[in-house]
VOPAGU-2260 file (C-alpha; in pm, 1 decimal, decimal comma):
REM VOPAGU-2260
SITE   aa  ch    i         X         Y         Z
SITE  UNK   A    0    9212,8  -10470,9   -8048,4
SITE  UNK   A    1    8986,5  -10197,6   -7893,8
SITE  UNK   A    2    8821,2  -10243,6   -7598,0
SITE  UNK   A    3    8638,9  -10034,8   -7416,7
SITE  UNK   A    4    8362,1   -9979,4   -7090,7
SITE  UNK   A    5    8038,8   -9800,6   -7144,8
SITE  UNK   A    6    7819,4   -9649,8   -6861,7
SITE  UNK   A    7    7446,0   -9493,5   -6992,7
SITE  UNK   A    8    7253,2   -9427,1   -6698,2
SITE  UNK   A    9    6857,8   -9324,5   -6707,2
SITE  UNK   A   10    6603,1   -9315,4   -6476,4
SITE  UNK   A   11    6583,6   -9571,1   -6243,5
SITE  UNK   A   12    6854,5   -9753,6   -6435,4
SITE  UNK   A   13    7243,6   -9815,8   -6492,8
SITE  UNK   A   14    7354,2  -10017,3   -6835,7
SITE  UNK   A   15    7665,5  -10116,5   -6901,2
SITE  UNK   A   16    7797,6  -10257,4   -7189,4
SITE  UNK   A   17    8194,7  -10360,6   -7301,6
SITE  UNK   A   18    8263,9  -10359,2   -7623,7
SITE  UNK   A   19    8550,0  -10489,9   -7866,1
SITE  UNK   A   20    8616,6  -10336,6   -8224,2
SITE  UNK   A   21    8306,0  -10141,3   -8122,3
SITE  UNK   A   22    8126,6  -10434,7   -8127,4
SITE  UNK   A   23    7894,4  -10554,0   -7773,4
SITE  UNK   A   24    8097,2  -10830,4   -7597,5
SITE  UNK   A   25    7954,8  -10804,1   -7236,5
SITE  UNK   A   26    7645,5  -10639,5   -7095,4
SITE  UNK   A   27    7514,2  -10511,8   -6716,0
SITE  UNK   A   28    7241,4  -10379,6   -6571,8
SITE  UNK   A   29    7140,7  -10247,5   -6249,1
SITE  UNK   A   30    6762,4  -10115,1   -6160,2
SITE  UNK   A   31    6629,1   -9949,9   -5913,9
SITE  UNK   A   32    6389,4  -10139,8   -5832,3
SITE  UNK   A   33    6524,6  -10445,9   -5834,4
SITE  UNK   A   34    6845,8  -10406,9   -5542,2
SITE  UNK   A   35    7076,7  -10736,3   -5610,0
SITE  UNK   A   36    7211,5  -10880,2   -5293,0
SITE  UNK   A   37    7509,4  -11113,0   -5418,6
SITE  UNK   A   38    7787,0  -11033,9   -5232,3
SITE  UNK   A   39    7587,1  -10845,3   -4907,7
SITE  UNK   A   40    7695,6  -10966,8   -4582,9
SITE  UNK   A   41    7414,0  -11025,7   -4287,7
SITE  UNK   A   42    7381,3  -11089,9   -3961,4
SITE  UNK   A   43    7119,9  -11356,7   -4008,2
SITE  UNK   A   44    6944,8  -11582,2   -3729,6
SITE  UNK   A   45    6831,0  -11954,4   -3814,4
SITE  UNK   A   46    6472,7  -12044,8   -3838,9
SITE  UNK   A   47    6525,1  -12383,6   -3917,4
SITE  UNK   A   48    6736,1  -12667,9   -3954,6
SITE  UNK   A   49    6682,0  -12948,0   -4164,8
SITE  UNK   A   50    6900,4  -13234,4   -4088,8
SITE  UNK   A   51    6805,5  -13512,8   -4374,6
SITE  UNK   A   52    6929,9  -13196,6   -4649,1
SITE  UNK   A   53    7234,4  -13082,8   -4433,7
SITE  UNK   A   54    7082,1  -12715,3   -4435,9
SITE  UNK   A   55    6962,2  -12430,1   -4219,3
SITE  UNK   A   56    6744,6  -12171,6   -4337,5
SITE  UNK   A   57    6842,1  -11868,5   -4230,4
SITE  UNK   A   58    6623,7  -11562,1   -4164,8
SITE  UNK   A   59    6849,5  -11230,4   -4306,5
SITE  UNK   A   60    6513,1  -10954,7   -4360,6
SITE  UNK   A   61    6461,8  -11076,6   -4720,4
SITE  UNK   A   62    6110,5  -11192,7   -4848,0
SITE  UNK   A   63    6248,8  -11558,2   -4844,4
SITE  UNK   A   64    6489,6  -11666,0   -4577,0
SITE  UNK   A   65    6828,7  -11802,7   -4706,4
SITE  UNK   A   66    6973,1  -12155,1   -4788,3
SITE  UNK   A   67    7303,2  -12254,1   -4575,8
SITE  UNK   A   68    7449,0  -12590,8   -4588,1
SITE  UNK   A   69    7581,4  -12704,2   -4224,0
SITE  UNK   A   70    7929,3  -12845,7   -4372,4
SITE  UNK   A   71    7945,3  -12544,1   -4611,8
SITE  UNK   A   72    8247,4  -12507,2   -4858,2
SITE  UNK   A   73    8161,1  -12206,1   -5080,0
SITE  UNK   A   74    8465,3  -12113,3   -5292,7
SITE  UNK   A   75    8547,3  -11737,5   -5376,7
SITE  UNK   A   76    8452,9  -11622,8   -5716,8
SITE  UNK   A   77    8808,1  -11607,8   -5896,5
SITE  UNK   A   78    9044,5  -11850,7   -5965,2
SITE  UNK   A   79    9336,9  -12016,2   -5746,7
SITE  UNK   A   80    9563,7  -12287,5   -5789,8
SITE  UNK   A   81    9441,1  -12499,7   -5513,5
SITE  UNK   A   82    9122,4  -12622,8   -5311,0
SITE  UNK   A   83    9030,6  -12417,2   -5016,5
SITE  UNK   A   84    8918,9  -12690,6   -4735,1
SITE  UNK   A   85    8696,7  -12632,8   -4527,8
SITE  UNK   A   86    8794,8  -12421,5   -4197,8
SITE  UNK   A   87    8681,3  -12441,5   -3843,5
SITE  UNK   A   88    8535,3  -12120,2   -3838,7
SITE  UNK   A   89    8199,2  -12180,4   -3657,1
SITE  UNK   A   90    8250,3  -12034,8   -3362,2
SITE  UNK   A   91    8435,7  -11705,9   -3506,6
SITE  UNK   A   92    8129,1  -11639,5   -3695,9
SITE  UNK   A   93    7905,2  -11687,6   -3417,0
SITE  UNK   A   94    8108,0  -11419,5   -3253,7
SITE  UNK   A   95    8236,3  -11223,5   -3489,2
SITE  UNK   A   96    8416,2  -10972,1   -3311,6
SITE  UNK   A   97    8689,8  -11208,8   -3193,3
SITE  UNK   A   98    9005,2  -11267,2   -3344,7
SITE  UNK   A   99    9078,5  -11572,0   -3200,1
SITE  UNK   A  100    9182,9  -11875,8   -3379,2
SITE  UNK   A  101    8837,3  -12055,4   -3425,7
SITE  UNK   A  102    8792,6  -12387,7   -3273,7
SITE  UNK   A  103    8699,9  -12733,7   -3467,0
SITE  UNK   A  104    8352,7  -12750,8   -3606,0
SITE  UNK   A  105    8119,7  -12992,8   -3504,7
SITE  UNK   A  106    8013,9  -13198,4   -3808,9
SITE  UNK   A  107    7622,1  -13297,8   -3854,6
SITE  UNK   A  108    7587,6  -13618,1   -3729,2
SITE  UNK   A  109    7305,2  -13827,1   -3940,3
SITE  UNK   A  110    7230,9  -14061,0   -3626,3
SITE  UNK   A  111    7140,1  -13762,4   -3391,1
SITE  UNK   A  112    7438,3  -13594,8   -3296,6
SITE  UNK   A  113    7491,4  -13227,3   -3206,7
SITE  UNK   A  114    7483,8  -13007,3   -3514,2
SITE  UNK   A  115    7716,6  -12672,1   -3541,0
SITE  UNK   A  116    7384,0  -12478,4   -3539,8
SITE  UNK   A  117    7051,2  -12409,1   -3371,4
SITE  UNK   A  118    6769,3  -12276,0   -3421,9
SITE  UNK   A  119    6755,9  -11934,6   -3309,2
SITE  UNK   A  120    7098,8  -11885,1   -3311,8
SITE  UNK   A  121    7242,8  -11533,7   -3490,8
SITE  UNK   A  122    7530,0  -11612,1   -3779,3
SITE  UNK   A  123    7695,7  -11404,6   -3983,3
SITE  UNK   A  124    7641,0  -11492,7   -4395,8
SITE  UNK   A  125    7730,4  -11353,5   -4685,4
SITE  UNK   A  126    7513,0  -11414,2   -5030,4
SITE  UNK   A  127    7660,4  -11654,9   -5271,3
SITE  UNK   A  128    7376,9  -11704,3   -5510,2
SITE  UNK   A  129    7031,4  -11455,5   -5563,6
SITE  UNK   A  130    6696,0  -11567,6   -5489,8
SITE  UNK   A  131    6585,1  -11771,8   -5791,6
SITE  UNK   A  132    6247,2  -11833,4   -5864,6
SITE  UNK   A  133    6097,5  -11982,4   -5566,8
SITE  UNK   A  134    6442,8  -12025,7   -5398,2
SITE  UNK   A  135    6544,3  -11821,4   -5127,9
SITE  UNK   A  136    6935,3  -11671,8   -5122,7
SITE  UNK   A  137    7218,2  -11910,0   -5131,1
SITE  UNK   A  138    7449,6  -11797,8   -4809,9
SITE  UNK   A  139    7770,8  -11921,1   -4704,0
SITE  UNK   A  140    7947,1  -11878,3   -4365,0
SITE  UNK   A  141    8304,4  -11826,8   -4557,4
SITE  UNK   A  142    8317,6  -11457,0   -4603,1
SITE  UNK   A  143    8476,4  -11326,0   -4903,7
SITE  UNK   A  144    8575,4  -10927,2   -4991,1
SITE  UNK   A  145    8720,8  -10881,4   -5322,9
SITE  UNK   A  146    8927,4  -10619,7   -5387,2
SITE  UNK   A  147    9093,7  -10496,2   -5720,4
SITE  UNK   A  148    9381,3  -10697,9   -5665,9
SITE  UNK   A  149    9312,0  -10990,5   -5416,3
SITE  UNK   A  150    9033,7  -11112,9   -5237,8
SITE  UNK   A  151    9070,4  -11115,8   -4836,8
SITE  UNK   A  152    8882,3  -11386,1   -4675,3
SITE  UNK   A  153    8913,1  -11304,2   -4268,4
SITE  UNK   A  154    8806,0  -11654,8   -4204,9
SITE  UNK   A  155    9077,5  -11898,7   -4395,7
SITE  UNK   A  156    9462,7  -11897,4   -4400,4
SITE  UNK   A  157    9530,1  -12036,9   -4703,5
SITE  UNK   A  158    9691,3  -11818,2   -4972,7
SITE  UNK   A  159    9603,0  -11904,7   -5331,3
SITE  UNK   A  160    9756,5  -11751,6   -5675,3
SITE  UNK   A  161    9503,4  -11708,9   -5997,8
SITE  UNK   A  162    9593,9  -12013,0   -6242,9
SITE  UNK   A  163    9651,5  -11743,7   -6500,5
SITE  UNK   A  164    9963,3  -11577,0   -6356,4
SITE  UNK   A  165   10168,1  -11863,7   -6513,4
SITE  UNK   A  166   10492,2  -11700,1   -6439,1
SITE  UNK   A  167   10694,6  -11889,9   -6196,9
SITE  UNK   A  168   10897,3  -11603,7   -6057,6
SITE  UNK   A  169   10609,4  -11376,0   -6041,6
SITE  UNK   A  170   10351,2  -11630,8   -5804,3
SITE  UNK   A  171   10707,7  -11649,1   -5574,6
SITE  UNK   A  172   10704,7  -11257,1   -5574,3
SITE  UNK   A  173   10311,0  -11205,4   -5486,5
SITE  UNK   A  174   10320,1  -11462,0   -5239,9
SITE  UNK   A  175   10592,9  -11333,2   -5101,2
SITE  UNK   A  176   10416,7  -10993,8   -5078,0
SITE  UNK   A  177   10131,0  -11138,0   -4921,2
SITE  UNK   A  178   10308,7  -11310,5   -4690,5
SITE  UNK   A  179   10455,2  -10992,4   -4541,0
SITE  UNK   A  180   10140,8  -10792,5   -4442,9
SITE  UNK   A  181   10197,0  -10791,9   -4083,8
SITE  UNK   A  182    9924,6  -10557,7   -4017,2
SITE  UNK   A  183    9681,0  -10841,6   -4061,5
SITE  UNK   A  184    9662,0  -11087,5   -3798,8
SITE  UNK   A  185    9454,9  -11352,7   -3929,9
SITE  UNK   A  186    9307,3  -11453,2   -4270,6
SITE  UNK   A  187    9380,1  -11562,7   -4598,0
SITE  UNK   A  188    9401,8  -11399,5   -4975,6
SITE  UNK   A  189    9369,9  -11529,3   -5328,0
SITE  UNK   A  190    9573,0  -11321,3   -5541,3
SITE  UNK   A  191    9345,4  -11197,8   -5828,4
SITE  UNK   A  192    9443,7  -11175,3   -6231,3
SITE  UNK   A  193    9470,8  -10847,2   -6220,4
SITE  UNK   A  194    9740,4  -10859,5   -5926,1
SITE  UNK   A  195   10020,8  -10955,6   -6199,1
SITE  UNK   A  196   10299,5  -10719,3   -6231,1
SITE  UNK   A  197   10197,5  -10473,0   -5978,2
SITE  UNK   A  198   10391,2  -10276,1   -5756,9
SITE  UNK   A  199   10416,0  -10384,8   -5353,9
SITE  UNK   A  200   10255,3  -10032,2   -5293,5
SITE  UNK   A  201    9957,9  -10101,8   -5508,6
SITE  UNK   A  202    9890,1  -10497,6   -5320,2
SITE  UNK   A  203    9916,2  -10366,4   -4943,3
SITE  UNK   A  204    9672,7  -10024,3   -5041,7
SITE  UNK   A  205    9431,1  -10323,3   -5172,6
SITE  UNK   A  206    9526,0  -10518,9   -4860,8
SITE  UNK   A  207    9466,9  -10267,5   -4647,3
SITE  UNK   A  208    9113,4  -10143,9   -4789,6
SITE  UNK   A  209    8975,4  -10474,7   -4736,5
SITE  UNK   A  210    9123,6  -10500,9   -4376,7
SITE  UNK   A  211    8939,5  -10208,7   -4281,8
SITE  UNK   A  212    8619,0  -10298,1   -4471,1
SITE  UNK   A  213    8651,1  -10646,8   -4245,7
SITE  UNK   A  214    8665,4  -10429,9   -3925,3
SITE  UNK   A  215    8414,8  -10183,4   -3978,2
SITE  UNK   A  216    8182,3  -10537,2   -4051,5
SITE  UNK   A  217    8296,2  -10697,3   -3670,9
SITE  UNK   A  218    8178,3  -10366,4   -3524,5
SITE  UNK   A  219    7821,6  -10339,5   -3655,8
SITE  UNK   A  220    7796,8  -10680,6   -3632,2
SITE  UNK   A  221    7874,1  -10649,7   -3271,3
SITE  UNK   A  222    7602,3  -10352,1   -3271,8
SITE  UNK   A  223    7340,2  -10471,2   -3478,8
SITE  UNK   A  224    7039,6  -10712,1   -3367,1
SITE  UNK   A  225    6943,1  -10943,5   -3607,0
SITE  UNK   A  226    6825,0  -10975,2   -3943,1
SITE  UNK   A  227    7033,9  -10731,2   -4074,1
SITE  UNK   A  228    7233,8  -10618,4   -4367,4
SITE  UNK   A  229    7597,7  -10586,0   -4226,1
SITE  UNK   A  230    7755,0  -10469,0   -4559,3
SITE  UNK   A  231    7674,2  -10389,6   -4891,5
SITE  UNK   A  232    7867,2  -10514,0   -5176,5
SITE  UNK   A  233    7824,3  -10189,2   -5407,9
SITE  UNK   A  234    7655,2  -10081,1   -5697,6
SITE  UNK   A  235    7733,1  -10197,9   -6056,7
SITE  UNK   A  236    7944,6   -9923,0   -6139,2
SITE  UNK   A  237    8177,9   -9960,3   -5862,3
SITE  UNK   A  238    8221,7  -10365,2   -5982,4
SITE  UNK   A  239    8280,7  -10312,3   -6306,0
SITE  UNK   A  240    8612,5  -10036,5   -6229,8
SITE  UNK   A  241    8713,9  -10286,0   -5980,8
SITE  UNK   A  242    8718,1  -10571,6   -6150,7
SITE  UNK   A  243    8712,7  -10454,6   -6556,0
SITE  UNK   A  244    8924,2  -10168,2   -6582,9
SITE  UNK   A  245    9252,0  -10238,3   -6626,1
SITE  UNK   A  246    9548,7  -10242,7   -6868,8
SITE  UNK   A  247    9349,0  -10402,1   -7184,0
SITE  UNK   A  248    9061,1  -10107,3   -7171,9
SITE  UNK   A  249    9129,6   -9839,2   -7362,7
SITE  UNK   A  250    8835,3   -9597,3   -7186,4
SITE  UNK   A  251    8569,6   -9622,2   -6965,9
SITE  UNK   A  252    8293,4   -9404,3   -7099,2
SITE  UNK   A  253    8007,2   -9271,4   -6853,8
SITE  UNK   A  254    7735,7   -9017,6   -6961,3
SITE  UNK   A  255    7635,8   -8917,8   -6596,8
SITE  UNK   A  256    7913,0   -8645,3   -6413,0
SITE  UNK   A  257    7821,7   -8700,1   -6068,8
SITE  UNK   A  258    7885,0   -9102,4   -6134,8
SITE  UNK   A  259    8234,2   -8982,7   -6356,7
SITE  UNK   A  260    8375,8   -8773,4   -6067,0
SITE  UNK   A  261    8290,1   -9075,8   -5813,9
SITE  UNK   A  262    8482,1   -9325,4   -6031,0
SITE  UNK   A  263    8773,2   -9070,7   -6065,7
SITE  UNK   A  264    8814,0   -8999,2   -5694,3
SITE  UNK   A  265    8817,1   -9384,8   -5640,4
SITE  UNK   A  266    9042,8   -9467,0   -5913,4
SITE  UNK   A  267    9277,6   -9226,1   -5818,6
SITE  UNK   A  268    9274,4   -9362,2   -5471,4
SITE  UNK   A  269    9279,2   -9702,1   -5510,9
SITE  UNK   A  270    9354,2   -9812,9   -5885,0
SITE  UNK   A  271    9654,0   -9532,8   -5964,8
SITE  UNK   A  272    9656,4   -9221,2   -6168,2
SITE  UNK   A  273    9784,3   -9382,3   -6450,8
SITE  UNK   A  274    9398,3   -9567,2   -6487,0
SITE  UNK   A  275    9254,6   -9156,3   -6442,0
SITE  UNK   A  276    9336,2   -9075,9   -6775,7
SITE  UNK   A  277    9125,2   -9325,0   -6938,4
SITE  UNK   A  278    8807,1   -9230,6   -6804,4
SITE  UNK   A  279    8579,8   -8965,5   -7010,8
SITE  UNK   A  280    8256,2   -8780,8   -6913,8
SITE  UNK   A  281    8008,5   -8767,7   -7220,8
SITE  UNK   A  282    7872,6   -8484,3   -7277,1
SITE  UNK   A  283    7682,5   -8597,9   -7625,6
SITE  UNK   A  284    7314,1   -8492,0   -7691,7
SITE  UNK   A  285    7197,6   -8820,8   -7827,3
SITE  UNK   A  286    7224,5   -9159,7   -7569,1
SITE  UNK   A  287    7547,9   -9303,8   -7482,3
SITE  UNK   A  288    7467,6   -9633,8   -7669,9
SITE  UNK   A  289    7264,5   -9511,0   -7942,8
SITE  UNK   A  290    7647,2   -9261,2   -8034,6
SITE  UNK   A  291    7873,4   -9566,0   -7973,0
SITE  UNK   A  292    7633,8   -9764,5   -8210,5
SITE  UNK   A  293    7534,6  -10027,2   -7994,2
SITE  UNK   A  294    7175,1   -9941,0   -7920,5
SITE  UNK   A  295    7060,2  -10215,4   -8196,4
SITE  UNK   A  296    7287,9  -10476,8   -8113,1
SITE  UNK   A  297    7167,8  -10457,6   -7740,9
SITE  UNK   A  298    6802,6  -10524,8   -7851,5
SITE  UNK   A  299    6830,6  -10867,4   -8009,3
SITE  UNK   A  300    6958,8  -11004,3   -7681,4
SITE  UNK   A  301    6566,4  -11029,9   -7567,4
SITE  UNK   A  302    6521,6  -11170,6   -7831,2
SITE  UNK   A  303    6461,8  -11607,4   -7862,1
SITE  UNK   A  304    6614,6  -11606,6   -8247,3
SITE  UNK   A  305    6983,7  -11448,6   -8266,6
SITE  UNK   A  306    7138,2  -11469,3   -8677,6
SITE  UNK   A  307    7466,5  -11491,7   -8808,6
SITE  UNK   A  308    7625,1  -11331,9   -9136,6
SITE  UNK   A  309    7577,5  -11689,2   -9325,3
SITE  UNK   A  310    7206,0  -11680,5   -9255,9
SITE  UNK   A  311    7219,8  -11950,8   -9018,7
SITE  UNK   A  312    7100,6  -11867,3   -8651,8
SITE  UNK   A  313    7067,9  -12000,6   -8327,7
SITE  UNK   A  314    6724,0  -12005,6   -8126,6
SITE  UNK   A  315    6780,1  -11981,9   -7713,7
SITE  UNK   A  316    6472,1  -12063,8   -7517,6
SITE  UNK   A  317    6508,7  -12012,0   -7118,1
SITE  UNK   A  318    6327,0  -12257,6   -6877,0
SITE  UNK   A  319    6322,5  -12256,1   -6494,8
SITE  UNK   A  320    6530,7  -12582,2   -6473,5
SITE  UNK   A  321    6773,1  -12507,2   -6794,3
SITE  UNK   A  322    6843,6  -12322,9   -7083,6
SITE  UNK   A  323    6793,0  -12482,3   -7423,0
SITE  UNK   A  324    7033,6  -12314,4   -7787,5
SITE  UNK   A  325    6904,9  -12531,6   -8079,7
SITE  UNK   A  326    7114,1  -12438,1   -8377,0
SITE  UNK   A  327    6955,8  -12418,9   -8736,1
SITE  UNK   A  328    7132,1  -12382,0   -9086,6
SITE  UNK   A  329    6839,9  -12111,8   -9220,2
SITE  UNK   A  330    6924,5  -11948,9   -9535,3
SITE  UNK   A  331    7265,4  -12121,6   -9514,0
SITE  UNK   A  332    7420,0  -12213,3   -9881,8
SITE  UNK   A  333    7722,8  -12419,4   -9962,6
SITE  UNK   A  334    7841,7  -12631,0  -10217,4
SITE  UNK   A  335    7962,5  -12886,9   -9990,3
SITE  UNK   A  336    7822,2  -13219,3   -9890,3
SITE  UNK   A  337    7587,7  -13188,9   -9602,7
SITE  UNK   A  338    7818,3  -13339,2   -9372,2
SITE  UNK   A  339    8060,0  -13087,8   -9405,5
SITE  UNK   A  340    7753,7  -12808,7   -9449,1
SITE  UNK   A  341    7623,7  -12910,8   -9085,9
SITE  UNK   A  342    8007,4  -12872,7   -8933,2
SITE  UNK   A  343    8048,5  -12497,0   -9112,0
SITE  UNK   A  344    7747,2  -12406,6   -8959,2
SITE  UNK   A  345    7863,2  -12546,1   -8615,7
SITE  UNK   A  346    8182,5  -12353,8   -8627,7
SITE  UNK   A  347    8023,5  -12016,3   -8761,5
SITE  UNK   A  348    7758,3  -12013,1   -8436,3
SITE  UNK   A  349    7984,8  -12094,9   -8161,3
SITE  UNK   A  350    8187,8  -11800,6   -8059,5
SITE  UNK   A  351    7784,1  -11629,9   -8106,1
SITE  UNK   A  352    7646,5  -11866,6   -7841,3
SITE  UNK   A  353    7935,0  -11803,2   -7635,0
SITE  UNK   A  354    7857,7  -11433,3   -7678,1
SITE  UNK   A  355    7511,2  -11434,0   -7641,6
SITE  UNK   A  356    7578,2  -11647,5   -7277,4
SITE  UNK   A  357    7789,7  -11347,8   -7130,2
SITE  UNK   A  358    7518,6  -11109,9   -7296,6
SITE  UNK   A  359    7233,2  -11264,7   -7131,8
SITE  UNK   A  360    7384,1  -11421,5   -6844,1
SITE  UNK   A  361    7271,0  -11764,0   -6868,8
SITE  UNK   A  362    7356,9  -11964,8   -6614,8
SITE  UNK   A  363    7272,5  -12314,9   -6481,0
SITE  UNK   A  364    7214,9  -12634,2   -6714,5
SITE  UNK   A  365    7285,6  -12541,2   -7094,5
SITE  UNK   A  366    7195,4  -12768,9   -7361,5
SITE  UNK   A  367    7306,9  -12674,1   -7718,0
SITE  UNK   A  368    7136,3  -12857,0   -8004,7
SITE  UNK   A  369    7384,5  -12863,5   -8293,8
SITE  UNK   A  370    7331,7  -12967,5   -8605,3
SITE  UNK   A  371    7406,2  -13310,5   -8649,8
SITE  UNK   A  372    7752,7  -13406,8   -8796,4
SITE  UNK   A  373    7891,0  -13786,1   -8908,0
SITE  UNK   A  374    8278,3  -13736,7   -8863,7
SITE  UNK   A  375    8402,2  -13811,3   -8534,1
SITE  UNK   A  376    8724,0  -13534,2   -8568,6
SITE  UNK   A  377    8428,1  -13258,0   -8649,5
SITE  UNK   A  378    8266,4  -13279,2   -8343,8
SITE  UNK   A  379    8587,8  -13313,0   -8142,9
SITE  UNK   A  380    8656,3  -12974,7   -8304,6
SITE  UNK   A  381    8289,9  -12818,3   -8266,8
SITE  UNK   A  382    8351,2  -12907,4   -7880,4
SITE  UNK   A  383    8708,9  -12789,7   -7871,3
SITE  UNK   A  384    8581,1  -12444,9   -8071,4
SITE  UNK   A  385    8302,3  -12392,6   -7795,1
SITE  UNK   A  386    8581,7  -12431,8   -7494,1
SITE  UNK   A  387    8804,4  -12182,2   -7653,7
SITE  UNK   A  388    8543,7  -11945,3   -7715,2
SITE  UNK   A  389    8430,7  -11974,7   -7312,4
SITE  UNK   A  390    8747,5  -11934,7   -7211,6
SITE  UNK   A  391    8734,0  -11575,2   -7194,9
SITE  UNK   A  392    8399,1  -11565,8   -6990,4
SITE  UNK   A  393    8427,2  -11442,3   -6594,7
SITE  UNK   A  394    8193,5  -11720,2   -6528,5
SITE  UNK   A  395    8302,4  -12024,4   -6410,6
SITE  UNK   A  396    8177,1  -12306,6   -6680,6
SITE  UNK   A  397    8194,2  -12697,3   -6725,4
SITE  UNK   A  398    8164,9  -12845,4   -7086,3
SITE  UNK   A  399    8085,6  -13186,2   -7142,3
SITE  UNK   A  400    8103,6  -13441,3   -7470,8
SITE  UNK   A  401    7895,6  -13434,6   -7736,3
SITE  UNK   A  402    7610,1  -13726,0   -7643,2
SITE  UNK   A  403    7510,3  -13979,4   -7915,4
SITE  UNK   A  404    7233,7  -13760,6   -7974,5
SITE  UNK   A  405    7432,6  -13464,9   -8071,1
SITE  UNK   A  406    7392,7  -13282,0   -7748,7
SITE  UNK   A  407    7658,7  -13067,2   -7599,6
SITE  UNK   A  408    7554,1  -13041,6   -7259,9
SITE  UNK   A  409    7736,9  -12742,8   -7041,3
SITE  UNK   A  410    7686,1  -12550,7   -6730,8
SITE  UNK   A  411    7778,1  -12193,3   -6629,9
SITE  UNK   A  412    7792,8  -12021,7   -6289,8
SITE  UNK   A  413    7537,8  -11889,9   -6209,1
SITE  UNK   A  414    7516,9  -11624,4   -5913,5
SITE  UNK   A  415    7242,0  -11365,9   -6000,8
SITE  UNK   A  416    6942,5  -11275,4   -6192,6
SITE  UNK   A  417    6969,1  -11294,4   -6580,4
SITE  UNK   A  418    6930,2  -11015,8   -6784,3
SITE  UNK   A  419    6606,7  -11068,0   -6920,9
SITE  UNK   A  420    6460,0  -11158,7   -6603,1
SITE  UNK   A  421    6598,9  -10825,2   -6443,5
SITE  UNK   A  422    6466,5  -10620,5   -6727,1
SITE  UNK   A  423    6057,6  -10799,3   -6751,1
SITE  UNK   A  424    5792,6  -10980,1   -6531,5
SITE  UNK   A  425    5586,8  -11254,5   -6659,5
SITE  UNK   A  426    5284,2  -11195,8   -6864,5
SITE  UNK   A  427    4970,0  -11116,8   -6659,6
SITE  UNK   A  428    4720,9  -11279,7   -6936,8
SITE  UNK   A  429    4959,1  -11589,0   -7073,5
SITE  UNK   A  430    5148,8  -11637,5   -6745,1
SITE  UNK   A  431    5491,4  -11644,3   -6988,1
SITE  UNK   A  432    5342,4  -11885,0   -7207,7
SITE  UNK   A  433    5305,1  -11629,2   -7499,2
SITE  UNK   A  434    5065,9  -11789,2   -7731,9
SITE  UNK   A  435    4769,3  -11621,1   -7911,3
SITE  UNK   A  436    4446,1  -11799,3   -7971,5
SITE  UNK   A  437    4303,2  -11895,5   -8282,5
SITE  UNK   A  438    3984,5  -11740,4   -8366,3
């Protein structure tokens, strides 16, 4: 299977397409008019506390205050083999230059006891969910710094291994390598899937890189007055290289000489020379996406209707609360019974539904209205096929059983804005209702 990362740069935009066998499989976009906050670390100031909802609103210098749960437990956005329990690091967060072991957290008392935060207090926070609609950014005090192979958690002491690394000996080896990081006196780690079979030198290099970043964060947090941005997660091209450029990728192609040079330097320094040969600079006359024949495919992710080969199609509609996906037979024809025909259409659209969720980066609650099926076995097979198709998704998903009405309810992790919300604004004439008045 051929897998490529294509990066097309144009005025005010960076577009990243990941293809499999020449077909668009994932899409990411970054525009200059919208600066993502996800992963950024701020020295914020507590503006208000609402014990009734067990939350605080923190000024991080944005248009809307961020939302922070008082008993905040935010797991890192990577696979792990255990649930990480909340650790007592409130004192350490309020005094980020300290390296001593944190003291126990005073949990909120619903009867009026002492709260762990006070209005006007400074707190070091990280954005784990972008602002959405009228809501401000979701914040956490559980700082995580993701690297190529590991995630460093300065205020934790656990070591977790990705579930996708199944070999027992390899898991043991990785724990031993992480346990031997003598230059890091405190903090925990999550070992990412990409670390499997990596040498000790590569893992130590990644850990040292993240530890150095943390030391710079501590220094700046001590010097800067809140509210202020302390650490910026990084541009899209850096994230794509860090998270997606693996042995499974045949090549990374980019049309900007400046970014090409920077990516090569980054890969050479932090990943290794074996990956540098996969990076290519595109100098063709026509745009990269057109040359790779994915431009037309890209346009379909903004359309509500998505056809499949048989003539069937799905309709995708987003609302503020949830996303609805409706499956229709369309021009699908077969001599099979109506029940079997419904099953055949449903099975055909399952991979396309999973693909569209990735391409559009849809999150939150998703309801899929498959064509009604009578046989319970067919329902189970469709449900199983959907779970299998979602297994390759980088975002966390949860799929629930088919309801008596033939609906499948699922959730997909939402951390940023959808591709459509970044690329389009609300129509000023119809306020997004999209209807034309009949004369």
